[in-house]
TISE-896446 format. One record per residue (C-alpha): residue in three letters; x, y, z. Coordinates in steps of 0.05 Angstrom, whole numbers, padded with zeros to 5 digits, always signed. Each point is the difference from the previous one (the first is absolute). Layout:
# TISE-896446
alaXYZ
...
This chain:
# TISE-896446
met+00000+00000+00000
arg+00024+00071-00015
ile-00006+00042+00062
met+00012+00075+00001
ile+00015+00033+00067
ile-00003+00075+00007
thr+00033+00034+00060
asp+00017+00072+00020
ala+00044-00029+00055
trp+00066-00025-00027
tyr+00075+00006+00007
pro+00037+00037+00027
gln-00054-00002+00053
val+00012-00053+00053
asn-00066-00019+00033
gly-00049-00057+00009
val-00039+00016-00063
val+00062-00006-00044
arg+00024-00062+00036
ser-00068-00034-00007
ile-00003+00015-00075
val+00071-00024-00013
glu-00010-00066+00036
thr-00068-00012-00032
val+00026+00013-00070
arg+00057-00049+00013
glu-00047-00054+00024
leu-00050+00012-00058
arg+00057-00011-00050
leu+00020-00064+00036
leu-00073-00022-00011
gly+00009+00011-00075
his-00037+00066-00008
gln+00025+00056-00045
val+00002+00063+00042
ala+00011+00072-00024
met-00001+00063+00041
val-00013+00074-00004
thr+00039+00041+00051
pro+00023+00072+00005
gln+00066-00022-00031
gly-00036-00030-00059
gly+00000-00075+00005
glu+00025-00047+00053
his+00071+00025-00010
asp+00024+00070-00015
glu-00007-00002-00075
gly+00014+00074-00013
asp-00073+00009-00020
gly-00032+00018+00065
phe-00050+00053+00018
leu+00012+00073+00016
thr-00010+00004+00076
leu-00004+00050+00056
pro+00010-00011+00075
cys-00062-00015+00041
pro-00019+00059+00046
thr+00025-00012+00071
tyr+00035-00064-00024
pro+00053+00015-00053
asp+00028-00070-00001
ile-00064-00022-00037
arg-00003+00022-00072
leu-00067+00013-00034
ser-00005-00011-00075
leu-00025+00058-00042
arg-00051-00010-00055
pro+00012-00075-00003
tyr-00062-00024-00038
arg+00025-00003-00071
lys+00064-00038+00016
thr-00035-00046+00049
ala-00054-00015-00051
ala+00051-00015-00054
arg+00036-00050+00045
leu-00064-00034+00020
ala-00023-00005-00072
ala+00067-00027-00024
phe+00002-00054+00053
ala-00074-00019-00008
pro-00005-00028+00070
his-00047-00056+00021
ala-00001+00029+00070
val+00015+00070+00026
his+00018+00015+00072
ile+00004+00071+00025
ala+00043+00003+00062
thr-00006+00073+00020
glu-00050+00057-00002
gly+00049+00051-00030
pro+00003+00031-00070
leu+00023-00064-00034
gly-00054-00040+00035
met-00053+00051-00020
ala+00024-00002-00073
ala-00003-00076-00002
arg-00069+00000+00033
arg-00025+00048-00053
trp+00027-00043-00056
cys-00031-00063+00028
arg-00068+00032+00010
arg-00001+00028-00071
arg+00010-00070-00028
gly-00038-00043+00049
gln+00065-00032+00021
pro-00007-00034+00068
phe+00051+00022+00052
thr+00017-00008+00073
thr+00029+00049+00049
ala+00039-00005+00065
tyr-00010+00038+00065
his+00072+00003+00025
thr-00002+00065+00040
arg-00048+00037+00044
phe+00006+00064-00041
pro-00060+00035+00033
glu+00033-00007+00068
tyr+00068+00022-00028
ile-00031+00061-00033
his-00037+00017+00064
ala+00064-00004+00041
arg+00034+00049-00047
thr-00056+00048-00020
arg-00058-00014+00049
leu-00045-00012-00060
pro-00063-00036+00027
leu+00003-00075-00011
ala-00069+00000-00031
ile+00024+00041-00059
ser+00061-00041-00017
tyr-00036-00067+00012
ala-00054+00021-00048
trp+00051+00010-00055
ile+00039-00064+00016
arg-00065-00040+00003
arg-00021+00027-00069
phe+00068-00019-00029
his-00003-00072+00025
asn-00073-00015-00009
ala+00009-00002-00075
ala+00044-00062+00008
gln-00023-00072-00005
ala+00039-00013+00064
val+00036+00043+00052
met+00057-00038+00031
ala+00013+00016+00074
pro+00057-00031+00041
thr-00035-00023+00064
pro-00069-00023+00023
ala-00005+00062+00044
ile+00012+00047-00059
val-00049-00040-00043
ala-00054+00009+00054
asp+00016+00074+00009
leu-00005+00015-00074
lys-00066-00037-00007
ala-00027+00039+00059
arg+00020+00064-00036
gly-00039-00018-00062
phe+00054-00032-00044
his-00024-00054-00047
asn+00031-00068-00018
val+00054+00003+00053
val+00042-00064+00002
leu+00061-00023+00039
trp+00070+00001-00029
ser+00050-00014+00055
arg+00076+00011+00000
gly+00062-00041+00010
val+00073+00005+00020
asp+00066-00023-00029
thr+00021-00048+00054
thr+00068-00011-00033
thr+00023+00072+00001
phe-00035+00015+00065
ser+00024-00055+00047
pro+00035-00008+00067
gly+00075+00008+00004
glu+00055+00042+00031
arg-00025+00058+00041
asp+00059+00047-00004
arg-00025+00055-00046
leu-00020+00052+00053
asp+00054+00022+00048
thr-00042+00038+00051
ala-00021-00019+00071
pro-00050-00058+00006
pro-00057-00010-00001
arg-00005+00030-00069
phe-00070+00024-00021
val-00004+00011-00075
tyr-00051+00031-00048
val+00008-00012-00075
gly-00043+00036-00051
arg-00020+00066-00030
val+00015+00059+00046
ala-00066+00038-00006
val-00053+00027+00046
glu-00051-00053-00017
lys+00047-00054+00027
asn-00007+00029+00071
ile+00074-00010+00014
glu+00001+00051+00057
ala-00044-00048+00041
phe+00062-00044+00000
leu+00053+00053+00008
gln-00035+00031+00061
leu+00002-00065+00039
asp+00045-00008+00060
leu+00035-00065-00018
pro+00065-00031+00021
gly+00057-00009-00050
ser-00002+00036-00066
lys-00048+00020-00056
trp+00009-00003-00075
val-00040+00029-00058
val+00019-00030-00067
gly-00029+00033-00062
glu-00011+00066-00034
gly-00059+00047-00009
pro-00026+00071+00008
gln+00001-00001+00076
leu+00072-00023+00006
ala+00034+00067+00012
glu-00053+00020+00052
leu+00008-00064+00040
gln+00075+00003-00003
ala-00001+00070+00030
arg-00051-00018+00054
tyr+00030-00066+00021
pro+00076+00006-00001
ala+00010-00063+00043
val-00034-00044-00053
his+00043-00033-00053
phe-00023+00013-00071
ala+00021-00039-00061
gly-00021+00004-00073
val-00026-00050-00051
phe+00036-00066-00010
pro-00002-00058-00050
gln-00039-00060+00025
ala+00060-00041+00021
glu+00027+00057+00043
leu-00069+00015+00027
ala-00006-00073+00022
arg+00064+00010+00042
ile-00033+00059+00034
tyr-00063-00039+00016
arg+00042-00057+00029
ala+00039+00048+00045
ala-00063+00030+00028
asp-00028-00027+00065
val-00070+00026-00015
phe-00029+00027-00064
val-00046+00058+00018
phe-00059+00015-00046
pro-00037+00062+00025
ser-00045+00011-00061
arg-00075-00001+00010
thr-00017+00008-00074
asp+00038-00053-00040
thr-00041-00050-00038
phe+00049-00057+00011
gly+00073+00017+00017
leu+00049-00044-00039
val+00054+00022+00048
leu-00035-00040+00055
leu+00011-00064-00039
glu+00072+00019-00019
ala+00018+00012+00073
met-00033-00064+00024
ala+00033-00041-00055
cys+00066+00023+00030
gly-00023-00024+00068
thr-00014+00070+00027
pro-00065+00008+00040
val-00048+00057-00015
ala-00028+00052+00046
ala-00061+00036-00028
tyr-00070+00026+00014
pro-00059-00049-00007
val-00025+00031-00065
ala-00012-00024-00071
gly+00064-00026-00029
pro+00034-00024+00064
leu-00064-00035+00022
asp-00001-00041-00065
val+00074-00011-00008
val+00021-00011+00073
gly-00065-00009+00040
asp+00009-00049+00057
ser+00051-00042-00039
gly+00058+00014+00047
gly+00037+00037-00054
gly-00006+00064+00040
val-00039+00038+00052
leu-00059+00045-00017
his-00021+00048+00055
his-00034+00068+00004
asp+00060+00022+00042
leu+00057-00004-00050
lys+00053+00001+00056
thr-00032-00061+00031
ala+00001-00035-00068
cys+00074+00017-00009
leu+00021-00026+00068
gln-00042-00064-00003
ala+00026-00015-00070
leu+00070-00006+00028
ala-00020-00066+00032
leu-00025-00034-00063
asp+00036-00060-00029
arg+00034+00020-00066
thr-00004-00070-00028
his-00075+00000+00008
val-00004+00070-00030
arg+00035-00026-00062
arg-00049-00058-00006
val-00059+00048-00001
ala+00030+00037-00060
glu+00010-00065-00037
gly-00075-00006-00006
phe-00001+00057-00051
ser+00026-00012-00071
trp-00001+00041-00064
ala-00017-00062-00039
ala-00065-00010+00039
ala-00016+00075-00002
thr+00010+00001-00076
leu-00047-00059-00011
gln-00051+00041+00038
phe+00014+00060-00044
glu-00006-00042-00063
ala-00067-00028+00022
gln-00028+00069+00009
leu+00018+00027-00069
his-00057+00012-00047
ala+00022-00014-00071
arg-00035+00009-00066
pro-00006-00069-00033
val+00062-00013-00041
gly-00036-00013-00066
glu-00040+00064+00006
gln+00063+00039+00020
glu+00039-00025-00060
gly-00056+00019-00048
met-00004+00073+00023
ala+00035+00057-00033
phe+00029+00047+00052
thr+00020+00071-00012
ala+00027+00054+00045
gly-00058+00045-00013
gly-00074-00006+00016
arg-00052-00044-00033
């Protein structure tokens, strides 16, 4: 089957959306599917034929494609996909949605990120306004893929249609137990890995009175502010996966203060390295960690951090081993809505309208 995936989130961004797409594309190809992509850089790789972009307001690391419809339509038409998956609600996603609706092409979408809550945290825009727009975007899809049962239920309660489950996995080869010598600060070492942005609620972690040392690993628009306000905290940048795994291993507890993530791949990465999680009992941690013994969820984050120190790292690793990208991709494949192959082959596609 020919599958086209459209995403506004792509390299050089390092986040859960990009990681999920990369791993899913790899697994789809192992299953024998032909997969093509539309990204801000052009295709899957930087082909020198990308889109003109501008930085997203309040988040310059994210690039928004300008006037992307014609080029997106041309690529979709040339590939003649059997199935279209729109991963993000940005300009490229909107262009692909428009193309599909003009032609009666079935498509699916993914709800990776709680954008309404993120927008509210930055601008105080009422949630009802942004959810109305996001709901309209997704309700045109044959299926809306959400990462956890809690998010599926939440979206259905908010009026989203055809919401289905698409879970996530972890690379248990790269992220695995091993030497714990990467961080040279006083133990116990409490570590956060992820985007450094207001919606991640990192200050809830940095304000805690904890023994040992604290680390924040990642980049984002709040980095300079937090560095200035918390000089005793150790800040590091973005690392390749192999080096990131060394950081997870060296941590005594992985602290996840976010209350708005839909899943949190970093939870699985930390646990795969044997590092227990401390987090709030909210969507994401509840589905990934729950009462598995892979971490401690508590409304008092300090309590969660201290109790997590006592968990058995071998058991934490076993919890992560229950998640695989192969299983998650079979779930993704089953949710795709494809035009029948014979009908698809017989259609003449153009970049313009009907």
